[in-house]
N, C-alpha and C positions, 0 to 999 in steps of 0.2 A: 828545417825544410830548406832545400836548396833553391836558388834563384829560378832554375828551369821549372821546378814543381810549382813555385808561386806564380810564374807566368802562365802555366797551363791552367791553374785553378782560376786565375783572373779571366782568362779567355773562355773557359767553360762557363763560369758564372755569367759573364757578359752575354754569351749565346743563350743561356737559359732565360735570362731576364728579357732579352730581345724577343725570344719566341713567345714568352708569356704576354708581353706587351702587345705583340702582333696577333695574339690568339693562334699561334702556330704550335699547338700541342694536341695530344690525344691522350686523355685519361683512360687507361686500361682498367676496366671494371672487373678486376680479378676479385674473387671472393675475399682473399686476405686483405686486399686494399680497402674494400668497402667495410669490412669488419673493423679494421684499424681505425678508420675515420669515425665510425659509430661509437666504438669503445672510448674514443678520446673526445667525443663531442665536437668533431670537426666536419666542416663541409669541404667540398672541392675548392671553393673560393678561399677558404681558410688555408688549405694546403698550398694553393698558388701564391698566396701572400707570404707564407713561410718561405717558400722557395725564392720568391722575389727579394726577401729581406736577408738572404744568406750573404755572408762575406767570407773572404779567405780565412778569417779568424775562426770560423765555424768548422773548417776542414779538420778531420781527424785521421782518416785513412781511406784507402780504396782507390778506384772502385773495385767491387767484388764481382765475380762472374755471376751472370744471371743463370737461371736453371736451364735456359735454352742454349747455353754456350758450353761446348765440350772443351776441356783442357786436358792436356797430356803431360804427365810427370814422369821423369826417368825413375827407374827402380821401384815402380809401384806395380 
């Protein structure tokens, strides 16, 4: 991972943790979100704690486009 990517990840995680601490978030109760939590025995508070505990070492890849975002690819 390059230095720019690492800086962006730190910045993003800082913002997430700040928003969680200040209760500046909105949990979107999509059916798939609720089902995931139930299937894994998690509450919304558990999810927030997991997000709060993330570190740059947890980064794998992404972000991926949301279903509400249109992307255009050449030659498709």
